NUTIMAR-966162 format. One record per atom (N, C-alpha, C): x, y, z; residue in three letters; residue number from 1; atom name. Coordinates in nm, 3 decimals. Each point is the difference from the previous one (the first is absolute). Layout:
N
(pt (X Y Z) 'ALA' NUM 'CA'),
...
This chain:
64
(pt (2.824 4.187 11.080) 'MET' 1 'N'),
(pt (0.105 0.003 0.095) 'MET' 1 'CA'),
(pt (-0.051 0.060 0.129) 'MET' 1 'C'),
(pt (0.034 -0.063 0.115) 'SER' 2 'N'),
(pt (-0.050 0.048 0.129) 'SER' 2 'CA'),
(pt (0.089 0.106 0.055) 'SER' 2 'C'),
(pt (-0.051 0.078 0.098) 'PHE' 3 'N'),
(pt (0.081 0.107 0.065) 'PHE' 3 'CA'),
(pt (0.130 -0.054 0.057) 'PHE' 3 'C'),
(pt (-0.006 -0.109 0.077) 'PRO' 4 'N'),
(pt (0.130 -0.053 0.049) 'PRO' 4 'CA'),
(pt (0.101 -0.039 -0.108) 'PRO' 4 'C'),
(pt (-0.052 -0.050 -0.113) 'ASP' 5 'N'),
(pt (0.089 -0.033 -0.113) 'ASP' 5 'CA'),
(pt (0.063 0.128 -0.058) 'ASP' 5 'C'),
(pt (-0.078 0.104 -0.013) 'ILE' 6 'N'),
(pt (0.051 0.127 -0.053) 'ILE' 6 'CA'),
(pt (0.104 0.058 0.095) 'ILE' 6 'C'),
(pt (-0.025 -0.004 0.129) 'CYS' 7 'N'),
(pt (0.095 0.051 0.099) 'CYS' 7 'CA'),
(pt (0.130 -0.079 -0.004) 'CYS' 7 'C'),
(pt (-0.007 -0.129 -0.014) 'ARG' 8 'N'),
(pt (0.122 -0.077 -0.012) 'ARG' 8 'CA'),
(pt (0.076 0.035 -0.126) 'ARG' 8 'C'),
(pt (-0.069 0.031 -0.105) 'LEU' 9 'N'),
(pt (0.063 0.032 -0.132) 'LEU' 9 'CA'),
(pt (0.058 0.139 -0.003) 'LEU' 9 'C'),
(pt (-0.077 0.103 0.045) 'VAL' 10 'N'),
(pt (0.043 0.141 -0.019) 'VAL' 10 'CA'),
(pt (0.007 0.082 0.128) 'VAL' 10 'C'),
(pt (-0.034 -0.059 0.112) 'GLY' 11 'N'),
(pt (0.004 0.068 0.127) 'GLY' 11 'CA'),
(pt (-0.134 0.063 0.038) 'GLY' 11 'C'),
(pt (0.002 0.061 0.112) 'LEU' 12 'N'),
(pt (-0.129 0.064 0.055) 'LEU' 12 'CA'),
(pt (-0.033 0.124 -0.079) 'LEU' 12 'C'),
(pt (-0.129 0.026 -0.013) 'PRO' 13 'N'),
(pt (-0.042 0.121 -0.072) 'PRO' 13 'CA'),
(pt (0.046 0.128 0.071) 'PRO' 13 'C'),
(pt (0.003 0.111 -0.076) 'THR' 14 'N'),
(pt (0.035 0.124 0.053) 'THR' 14 'CA'),
(pt (-0.109 0.056 0.095) 'THR' 14 'C'),
(pt (-0.127 -0.026 -0.035) 'LYS' 15 'N'),
(pt (-0.110 0.059 0.076) 'LYS' 15 'CA'),
(pt (-0.124 -0.081 -0.016) 'LYS' 15 'C'),
(pt (-0.086 -0.010 0.103) 'GLU' 16 'N'),
(pt (-0.128 -0.062 -0.005) 'GLU' 16 'CA'),
(pt (-0.105 0.111 0.009) 'GLU' 16 'C'),
(pt (-0.097 0.001 -0.097) 'ILE' 17 'N'),
(pt (-0.103 0.104 -0.001) 'ILE' 17 'CA'),
(pt (-0.139 -0.055 0.012) 'ILE' 17 'C'),
(pt (-0.015 -0.131 0.010) 'GLY' 18 'N'),
(pt (-0.131 -0.059 0.000) 'GLY' 18 'CA'),
(pt (-0.076 0.013 0.131) 'GLY' 18 'C'),
(pt (-0.131 -0.005 -0.011) 'SER' 19 'N'),
(pt (-0.091 -0.004 0.116) 'SER' 19 'CA'),
(pt (-0.106 -0.103 -0.033) 'SER' 19 'C'),
(pt (0.009 -0.113 0.059) 'GLY' 20 'N'),
(pt (-0.090 -0.111 -0.040) 'GLY' 20 'CA'),
(pt (0.077 -0.094 -0.092) 'GLY' 20 'C'),
(pt (0.027 0.048 -0.119) 'LEU' 21 'N'),
(pt (0.091 -0.068 -0.088) 'LEU' 21 'CA'),
(pt (0.144 0.035 0.037) 'LEU' 21 'C'),
(pt (0.090 -0.091 -0.025) 'HIS' 22 'N'),
(pt (0.145 0.028 0.021) 'HIS' 22 'CA'),
(pt (0.050 0.053 -0.137) 'HIS' 22 'C'),
(pt (0.039 0.128 0.004) 'ILE' 23 'N'),
(pt (0.050 0.063 -0.121) 'ILE' 23 'CA'),
(pt (0.143 0.047 0.031) 'ILE' 23 'C'),
(pt (0.096 -0.049 -0.079) 'PHE' 24 'N'),
(pt (0.138 0.031 0.022) 'PHE' 24 'CA'),
(pt (0.062 0.073 -0.114) 'PHE' 24 'C'),
(pt (0.090 0.090 0.033) 'LEU' 25 'N'),
(pt (0.071 0.079 -0.102) 'LEU' 25 'CA'),
(pt (0.148 -0.031 0.004) 'LEU' 25 'C'),
(pt (0.060 -0.013 -0.117) 'TYR' 26 'N'),
(pt (0.145 -0.005 -0.008) 'TYR' 26 'CA'),
(pt (0.036 0.115 -0.096) 'TYR' 26 'C'),
(pt (0.094 0.087 0.050) 'PHE' 27 'N'),
(pt (0.051 0.111 -0.080) 'PHE' 27 'CA'),
(pt (0.131 -0.043 -0.062) 'PHE' 27 'C'),
(pt (0.008 0.010 -0.132) 'LEU' 28 'N'),
(pt (0.118 -0.045 -0.076) 'LEU' 28 'CA'),
(pt (0.093 0.118 -0.025) 'LEU' 28 'C'),
(pt (0.121 -0.031 -0.024) 'GLU' 29 'N'),
(pt (0.105 0.106 -0.023) 'GLU' 29 'CA'),
(pt (-0.025 0.095 -0.119) 'GLU' 29 'C'),
(pt (-0.069 -0.055 -0.102) 'ASP' 30 'N'),
(pt (-0.029 0.084 -0.118) 'ASP' 30 'CA'),
(pt (-0.122 0.090 0.021) 'ASP' 30 'C'),
(pt (-0.061 0.003 0.121) 'GLY' 31 'N'),
(pt (-0.118 0.079 0.023) 'GLY' 31 'CA'),
(pt (-0.132 -0.074 -0.016) 'GLY' 31 'C'),
(pt (0.007 -0.123 -0.047) 'SER' 32 'N'),
(pt (-0.115 -0.079 -0.021) 'SER' 32 'CA'),
(pt (-0.050 -0.054 0.136) 'SER' 32 'C'),
(pt (-0.124 -0.036 0.002) 'THR' 33 'N'),
(pt (-0.065 -0.061 0.124) 'THR' 33 'CA'),
(pt (-0.069 -0.131 -0.033) 'THR' 33 'C'),
(pt (0.016 -0.096 0.080) 'ILE' 34 'N'),
(pt (-0.077 -0.122 -0.016) 'ILE' 34 'CA'),
(pt (-0.098 -0.006 0.118) 'ILE' 34 'C'),
(pt (-0.130 -0.021 -0.030) 'THR' 35 'N'),
(pt (-0.107 -0.013 0.094) 'THR' 35 'CA'),
(pt (-0.057 -0.138 -0.005) 'THR' 35 'C'),
(pt (-0.009 -0.060 0.116) 'MET' 36 'N'),
(pt (-0.056 -0.141 0.005) 'MET' 36 'CA'),
(pt (-0.113 -0.008 0.098) 'MET' 36 'C'),
(pt (-0.104 -0.077 -0.033) 'GLY' 37 'N'),
(pt (-0.115 -0.009 0.090) 'GLY' 37 'CA'),
(pt (-0.021 -0.147 0.038) 'GLY' 37 'C'),
(pt (-0.021 -0.026 0.127) 'PHE' 38 'N'),
(pt (-0.024 -0.135 0.054) 'PHE' 38 'CA'),
(pt (-0.119 0.001 0.091) 'PHE' 38 'C'),
(pt (-0.084 -0.101 -0.003) 'SER' 39 'N'),
(pt (-0.113 -0.012 0.096) 'SER' 39 'CA'),
(pt (0.047 -0.056 0.129) 'SER' 39 'C'),
(pt (0.111 -0.076 -0.003) 'SER' 40 'N'),
(pt (0.056 -0.066 0.118) 'SER' 40 'CA'),
(pt (0.152 -0.015 -0.017) 'SER' 40 'C'),
(pt (0.068 -0.008 0.109) 'LEU' 41 'N'),
(pt (0.144 -0.017 -0.007) 'LEU' 41 'CA'),
(pt (0.045 -0.148 0.025) 'LEU' 41 'C'),
(pt (-0.095 -0.090 -0.001) 'GLU' 42 'N'),
(pt (0.029 -0.138 0.017) 'GLU' 42 'CA'),
(pt (0.081 -0.055 -0.113) 'GLU' 42 'C'),
(pt (0.077 -0.109 0.021) 'GLU' 43 'N'),
(pt (0.087 -0.054 -0.101) 'GLU' 43 'CA'),
(pt (-0.073 -0.042 -0.128) 'GLU' 43 'C'),
(pt (-0.126 -0.039 0.011) 'ASP' 44 'N'),
(pt (-0.074 -0.046 -0.120) 'ASP' 44 'CA'),
(pt (-0.081 0.111 -0.070) 'ASP' 44 'C'),
(pt (0.000 0.117 0.054) 'SER' 45 'N'),
(pt (-0.076 0.113 -0.055) 'SER' 45 'CA'),
(pt (0.082 0.066 -0.113) 'SER' 45 'C'),
(pt (-0.057 0.010 -0.119) 'GLN' 46 'N'),
(pt (0.067 0.057 -0.116) 'GLN' 46 'CA'),
(pt (-0.031 0.149 -0.016) 'GLN' 46 'C'),
(pt (0.092 0.071 -0.064) 'ALA' 47 'N'),
(pt (-0.030 0.140 -0.029) 'ALA' 47 'CA'),
(pt (-0.122 0.016 -0.084) 'ALA' 47 'C'),
(pt (-0.081 0.100 0.038) 'MET' 48 'N'),
(pt (-0.123 0.032 -0.075) 'MET' 48 'CA'),
(pt (0.039 0.088 -0.123) 'MET' 48 'C'),
(pt (0.098 0.086 0.018) 'TYR' 49 'N'),
(pt (0.048 0.081 -0.107) 'TYR' 49 'CA'),
(pt (0.145 0.045 0.031) 'TYR' 49 'C'),
(pt (0.071 0.030 -0.107) 'VAL' 50 'N'),
(pt (0.137 0.055 0.012) 'VAL' 50 'CA'),
(pt (0.012 0.099 -0.117) 'VAL' 50 'C'),
(pt (0.018 0.123 0.034) 'TRP' 51 'N'),
(pt (0.012 0.107 -0.101) 'TRP' 51 'CA'),
(pt (0.137 0.067 0.010) 'TRP' 51 'C'),
(pt (0.054 0.026 -0.121) 'LEU' 52 'N'),
(pt (0.120 0.082 -0.016) 'LEU' 52 'CA'),
(pt (-0.050 0.137 -0.055) 'LEU' 52 'C'),
(pt (0.036 0.103 0.078) 'ALA' 53 'N'),
(pt (-0.026 0.141 -0.045) 'ALA' 53 'CA'),
(pt (0.133 0.066 -0.023) 'ALA' 53 'C'),
(pt (0.016 0.045 -0.127) 'ARG' 54 'N'),
(pt (0.123 0.063 -0.042) 'ARG' 54 'CA'),
(pt (0.000 0.151 0.023) 'ARG' 54 'C'),
(pt (0.115 0.067 0.010) 'PRO' 55 'N'),
(pt (-0.003 0.142 0.022) 'PRO' 55 'CA'),
(pt (-0.073 0.080 -0.115) 'PRO' 55 'C'),
(pt (-0.016 -0.053 -0.112) 'ASP' 56 'N'),
(pt (-0.067 0.073 -0.108) 'ASP' 56 'CA'),
(pt (-0.154 -0.015 0.008) 'ASP' 56 'C'),
(pt (-0.046 -0.073 0.107) 'GLY' 57 'N'),
(pt (-0.145 -0.016 0.020) 'GLY' 57 'CA'),
(pt (-0.062 -0.122 -0.055) 'GLY' 57 'C'),
(pt (0.075 -0.077 -0.082) 'THR' 58 'N'),
(pt (-0.056 -0.124 -0.057) 'THR' 58 'CA'),
(pt (-0.002 -0.110 0.113) 'THR' 58 'C'),
(pt (-0.094 -0.085 -0.015) 'GLN' 59 'N'),
(pt (-0.014 -0.109 0.095) 'GLN' 59 'CA'),
(pt (-0.012 -0.135 -0.082) 'GLN' 59 'C'),
(pt (0.044 -0.106 0.073) 'GLN' 60 'N'),
(pt (0.000 -0.129 -0.065) 'GLN' 60 'CA'),
(pt (-0.028 -0.104 0.115) 'GLN' 60 'C'),
(pt (-0.091 -0.094 -0.033) 'SER' 61 'N'),
(pt (-0.024 -0.110 0.094) 'SER' 61 'CA'),
(pt (0.113 -0.104 -0.017) 'SER' 61 'C'),
(pt (0.058 -0.038 0.107) 'LEU' 62 'N'),
(pt (0.109 -0.101 -0.002) 'LEU' 62 'CA'),
(pt (-0.052 -0.141 0.014) 'LEU' 62 'C'),
(pt (-0.128 -0.021 0.012) 'LEU' 63 'N'),
(pt (-0.055 -0.134 0.013) 'LEU' 63 'CA'),
(pt (-0.046 -0.058 -0.135) 'LEU' 63 'C'),
(pt (0.016 0.074 -0.108) 'GLU' 64 'N'),
(pt (-0.036 -0.045 -0.130) 'GLU' 64 'CA'),
(pt (0.080 -0.113 -0.047) 'GLU' 64 'C'),
């Protein structure tokens, strides 16, 4: 899924932390965080990774 696709689906990220890579954070109501990495923001550029970090410290890749 591309960054524009994700923004259309769930809105803009809460924060951008990348430098070189575009790394975006979404903070969820339950205290979880979703982190996504993109090499480009073009329509055809797909996410390199998407991680869900839960408040208990566990992490899960959402691209599996």
